[in-house]
C-alpha positions as CSV (number, residue, x, y, z in Angstrom):
1,R,98.8,39.1,62.6
2,R,95.5,39.5,64.5
3,Y,96.2,37.2,67.4
4,N,99.9,36.9,67.5
5,G,100.6,35.7,71.0
6,S,99.9,37.5,74.3
7,F,99.8,41.3,74.6
8,R,101.1,43.2,77.6
9,R,98.7,45.9,79.0
10,H,99.0,47.4,82.5
11,G,101.3,44.6,83.6
12,K,98.8,41.8,82.7
13,A,98.8,39.5,79.7
14,I,95.7,39.0,77.5
15,E,95.4,35.4,76.4
16,P,94.6,34.8,72.7
17,P,91.2,33.3,71.9
18,S,90.8,29.7,70.9
19,S,91.4,28.3,67.4
20,S,87.7,28.2,66.7
21,A,87.5,31.9,67.3
22,A,90.6,32.5,65.1
23,A,89.2,30.3,62.3
24,D,85.9,32.2,62.3
25,S,87.4,35.6,61.2
26,S,84.0,36.9,60.0
27,K,82.5,36.7,63.5
28,P,83.5,39.8,65.5
29,P,84.6,39.6,69.2
30,E,82.2,40.3,72.0
31,D,83.5,43.7,72.8
32,V,83.8,44.8,69.1
33,P,80.6,45.6,67.4
34,A,79.8,43.8,64.1
35,T,80.7,45.9,61.0
36,D,78.7,46.3,57.9
37,S,78.8,43.5,55.4
38,S,79.1,45.9,52.5
39,E,82.6,46.9,51.5
40,S,83.8,50.4,52.4
41,P,85.6,52.7,49.9
42,V,88.9,51.9,51.7
43,S,88.3,48.1,51.3
44,E,87.5,48.7,47.6
45,I,90.8,50.7,47.1
46,L,92.7,47.9,48.9
47,S,91.1,45.2,46.8
48,S,91.9,47.1,43.6
49,A,95.4,47.7,44.8
50,S,95.9,44.0,45.5
51,S,94.6,43.1,42.1
52,S,96.9,45.6,40.4
53,S,100.0,44.7,42.5
54,S,100.6,41.7,40.1
55,A,100.6,44.0,37.0
56,P,104.0,45.3,35.7
57,P,105.1,48.8,36.7
58,P,104.0,51.6,34.4
59,P,106.4,52.5,31.6
60,N,108.1,55.8,31.3
61,L,105.5,58.4,30.2
62,F,107.6,60.6,28.0
63,T,109.3,57.7,26.1
64,T,106.0,56.0,25.6
65,A,104.4,59.1,24.3
66,S,107.3,59.8,21.9
67,A,107.4,56.2,20.7
68,S,103.7,55.8,20.0
69,P,102.2,59.0,18.9
70,S,98.8,57.4,18.3
71,P,96.9,55.7,21.1
72,S,96.1,52.1,20.7
73,S,93.3,50.0,22.2
74,A,95.8,48.4,24.7
75,D,96.8,51.7,26.1
76,L,93.2,53.0,26.6
77,I,91.5,51.2,29.6
78,P,87.8,51.4,29.5
79,L,85.7,52.1,32.7
80,S,83.6,49.0,32.2
81,T,83.4,45.9,30.0
82,P,82.1,46.4,26.5
83,P,78.5,45.4,26.0
84,F,77.7,41.9,24.8
85,S,75.3,41.0,22.0
86,S,71.8,39.8,22.8
87,S,72.5,36.2,21.6
88,S,75.7,35.8,23.5
89,S,74.2,37.4,26.6
90,S,71.2,35.1,26.5
91,A,73.4,32.0,26.0
92,S,75.7,33.0,28.8
93,S,72.8,33.8,31.2
94,S,71.4,30.4,30.5
95,T,74.7,28.5,31.0
96,A,76.4,30.6,33.8
97,P,75.7,33.6,36.0
98,S,76.8,37.0,34.7
99,P,80.4,38.0,35.8
100,P,80.9,41.0,38.1
101,P,81.4,44.4,36.5
102,Y,85.0,45.3,35.7
103,R,86.7,47.5,38.2
104,P,89.9,49.3,37.1
105,P,92.9,49.4,39.5
106,H,92.2,53.1,40.0
107,P,89.1,55.3,39.6
108,F,90.3,56.9,36.3
109,D,88.8,56.4,32.8
110,S,91.8,56.9,30.5
111,F,89.9,56.6,27.3
112,T,87.3,59.2,28.3
113,A,90.0,61.6,29.6
114,A,92.1,61.4,26.4
115,T,89.0,61.8,24.2
116,R,87.8,64.9,26.2
117,L,91.3,66.4,26.1
118,H,91.4,65.8,22.3
119,Q,88.0,67.4,22.0
120,G,89.1,70.4,24.1
121,G,91.7,71.4,21.5
122,Y,94.8,69.4,22.4
123,T,96.4,67.1,19.8
124,L,96.1,63.4,20.1
125,A,99.7,63.0,21.3
126,Q,99.3,65.8,23.9
127,S,96.0,64.2,25.1
128,V,97.6,60.8,25.5
129,L,100.7,62.3,27.2
130,L,98.4,64.3,29.7
131,M,96.3,61.2,30.3
132,K,99.4,59.0,31.1
133,S,100.8,61.8,33.3
134,I,97.6,61.9,35.3
135,R,97.4,58.1,35.5
136,G,101.0,57.9,36.7
137,H,100.4,60.6,39.3
138,L,97.3,58.8,40.6
139,T,99.2,55.5,40.7
140,S,102.1,57.0,42.7
141,R,99.6,58.6,45.1
142,L,97.6,55.4,45.5
143,A,100.8,53.5,46.2
144,A,101.8,56.0,48.9
145,A,98.2,55.8,50.4
146,R,98.4,52.0,50.3
147,A,101.7,52.1,52.1
148,Q,100.2,54.3,54.8
149,L,96.9,52.4,55.2
150,V,96.3,50.0,58.1
151,S,94.6,46.6,57.6
152,K,91.2,46.0,59.0
153,S,92.5,43.1,61.2
154,D,95.1,45.4,62.8
155,V,92.4,48.0,63.4
156,E,90.1,45.4,65.0
157,N,92.9,44.0,67.0
158,E,93.8,47.4,68.3
159,I,90.2,48.1,69.0
160,Y,89.9,44.8,70.9
161,L,93.1,45.5,72.9
162,F,91.9,49.1,73.6
163,R,88.5,48.0,74.8
164,A,90.1,45.2,76.9
165,A,92.5,47.7,78.4
166,C,89.6,50.1,79.0
167,S,87.6,47.4,80.8
168,E,90.6,46.4,82.8
169,L,91.3,50.0,83.6
170,G,87.7,50.5,84.6
171,N,87.8,47.5,86.9
172,E,91.0,48.7,88.4
173,I,89.5,52.2,88.9
174,K,86.4,50.6,90.5
175,N,88.5,48.5,92.8
176,T,90.7,51.4,93.7
177,R,87.7,53.6,94.4
178,R,86.1,50.9,96.5
179,V,89.4,50.4,98.5
180,A,89.7,54.2,98.8
181,D,86.1,54.5,100.0
182,E,86.6,51.7,102.5
183,E,89.8,53.3,103.8
184,M,88.1,56.7,103.9
185,R,85.1,55.1,105.7
186,S,87.4,53.5,108.3
187,Q,89.4,56.7,108.7
188,R,86.1,58.7,109.1
189,T,84.9,56.1,111.7
190,Q,88.3,56.4,113.6
191,L,88.1,60.2,113.4
192,Q,84.5,60.1,114.7
193,H,85.6,57.9,117.6
194,E,88.5,60.2,118.4
195,L,86.2,63.2,118.1
196,D,83.8,61.6,120.5
197,I,86.6,60.8,123.0
198,L,88.0,64.3,122.6
199,S,84.6,66.0,123.0
200,Q,83.9,63.8,126.1
201,S,87.3,64.8,127.7
202,I,86.7,68.4,126.8
203,S,83.2,68.3,128.4
204,Q,84.7,66.8,131.5
205,E,87.4,69.4,131.7
206,I,84.9,72.1,131.1
207,A,82.7,70.7,133.9
208,G,85.7,70.6,136.3
209,M,86.7,74.1,135.4
210,N,83.1,75.3,135.9
211,D,83.1,73.7,139.4
212,A,86.4,75.3,140.2
213,V,85.3,78.7,139.0
214,K,82.0,78.4,141.0
215,G,84.0,77.5,144.1
216,M,86.4,80.4,143.5
217,I,83.4,82.7,143.0
218,G,81.8,81.5,146.2
219,D,85.0,82.0,148.2
220,R,85.4,85.4,146.8
221,S,81.8,86.3,147.6
222,M,82.3,85.1,151.2
223,M,85.5,87.1,151.5
224,R,83.8,90.2,150.2
225,R,80.9,89.7,152.7
226,E,83.4,89.4,155.5
227,E,85.3,92.4,154.3
228,H,82.0,94.4,154.0
229,K,81.0,93.4,157.5
230,A,84.4,94.4,158.9
231,R,84.2,97.7,157.0
232,E,80.7,98.4,158.3
233,S,81.7,97.6,161.9
234,A,84.8,99.9,161.6
235,I,82.6,102.6,160.2
236,Q,80.0,102.2,163.0
237,Q,82.8,102.4,165.6
238,L,84.2,105.4,164.0
239,N,80.8,107.0,163.8
240,Y,80.2,106.2,167.5
241,K,83.6,107.7,168.5
242,I,82.9,110.8,166.3
243,S,79.4,111.2,167.8
244,I,80.8,110.8,171.4
245,M,83.6,113.3,170.7
246,L,81.2,115.7,169.0
247,T,78.6,115.5,171.8
248,S,81.2,115.9,174.6
249,D,82.8,118.9,172.8
250,A,79.4,120.3,172.0
251,K,78.3,120.0,175.6
252,A,81.4,121.6,176.9
253,D,81.1,124.4,174.4
254,I,77.4,124.8,175.2
255,E,78.2,125.1,178.9
256,T,81.0,127.5,178.2
257,I,78.8,129.6,176.0
258,R,75.9,129.4,178.5
259,W,78.1,130.7,181.3
260,I,79.5,133.4,179.0
261,L,76.0,134.4,177.9
262,I,74.8,134.4,181.5
263,R,77.7,136.6,182.5
264,R,77.2,138.9,179.6
265,A,73.5,139.0,180.3
266,V,74.2,140.0,184.0
267,L,76.7,142.6,182.9
268,G,74.3,143.9,180.3
269,I,71.5,144.1,182.8
270,L,73.8,145.9,185.3
271,F,75.0,148.2,182.5
272,M,71.5,148.9,181.5
273,A,70.5,149.6,185.1
274,V,73.4,152.0,185.5
275,I,72.6,153.7,182.2
276,S,68.9,154.0,183.1
277,I,69.7,155.4,186.5
278,S,72.2,157.7,185.0
279,L,69.7,158.8,182.4
280,M,67.1,159.4,185.0
281,R,69.5,161.5,187.1
282,Y,70.6,163.3,184.0
283,T,67.1,164.0,182.9
284,S,66.2,165.2,186.4
285,L,69.2,167.4,186.5
286,V,68.5,168.8,183.1
287,R,64.9,169.4,184.1
288,K,66.0,171.2,187.2
289,Q,68.6,173.2,185.3
290,R,66.0,174.2,182.7
291,Q,63.6,175.2,185.5
292,K,66.4,177.2,187.1
293,D,67.3,178.8,183.8
294,A,63.7,179.7,183.2
295,A,63.4,181.3,186.6
296,D,66.6,183.2,186.1
297,E,65.5,184.3,182.7
298,K,62.2,185.4,184.2
299,K,64.0,187.3,186.9
300,R,66.3,188.9,184.4
301,R,63.5,190.0,182.2
302,E,61.6,191.4,185.1
303,K,64.7,193.3,186.2
304,Q,65.3,194.5,182.7
305,R,61.7,195.6,182.5
306,A,62.1,197.4,185.7
307,L,65.2,199.1,184.6
308,D,63.6,200.1,181.3
309,A,60.7,201.5,183.2
310,A,63.0,203.5,185.5
311,A,65.0,204.8,182.6
312,Q,61.9,205.9,180.9
313,T,60.7,207.7,183.9
314,V,64.0,209.4,184.3
315,S,64.1,210.5,180.8
316,N,60.6,211.8,181.0
317,Q,61.5,213.8,184.0
318,V,64.6,215.3,182.3
319,H,62.9,216.3,179.2
320,G,59.6,217.4,180.7
321,H,59.1,220.5,178.6
322,V,59.2,218.5,175.6
323,P,55.9,217.0,174.8
324,A,55.6,213.4,174.4
325,S,54.1,213.8,170.9
326,S,57.3,215.2,169.5
327,F,59.2,212.0,170.1
């Protein structure tokens, strides 16, 4: 069953090894590590199961216990072979090698179990019945385990197939990665080439746009200079016109004002002369009037004084008998 034809894995067939490799079953394959030469517990159980497979099935436990109440030497299976005598052992050792130790079909000492159960307080029939029940239970469990076990050759075959599939899968993964890396490298090279072309075209377009922008800026600066010159010339002409108009108007106004001032000055001088002459005449008249009034007042006072003196003399003459001291 180990190499039973070709096996399909990932769509490829694995050829079976040659007959020399199949004949030498003890030599492990290259991918499978060599196992230990000592037998494992699973192999011991399988060997004991194969040795006990030829034995008849166990009888019914309850009927056997009821039929034979006392255990016999055939029902009790010892754990190991009984000891030999010294003479027989020396004779057998000299004639033939010692046989291997006895191994029961299952790891259970029925004699010791029945004895200990009997020593524990059970009767002999109960001890035998319990021992047979335990042995039957162990036998059924071992049969179930034996049915579920997998042989060593199948395990090694599966391991070989698994490792071969793993190696094939690893090779496929490596090839796939190498192909993917090459494709990615080629795509990266193509993208780099396209990027270089695109960057070159973009740089050329940018250079053209810079030249166009510089030309537009130069044209705009020239237009602004011309506009500035035209505006300055217009401003100068306007300033010249304004200055001419202002100077002409100012000159006319100045002449007009000068003639007005001259006329007013002449009129003022004439008015002042008239006023001064009038004042001089008025002052002379006032002075003459005052002198005349002073002379008249002097004459009036003299006349009044003369009248007073005359009146005094008259009164003195009328009242002559009256002395002057009485008044």
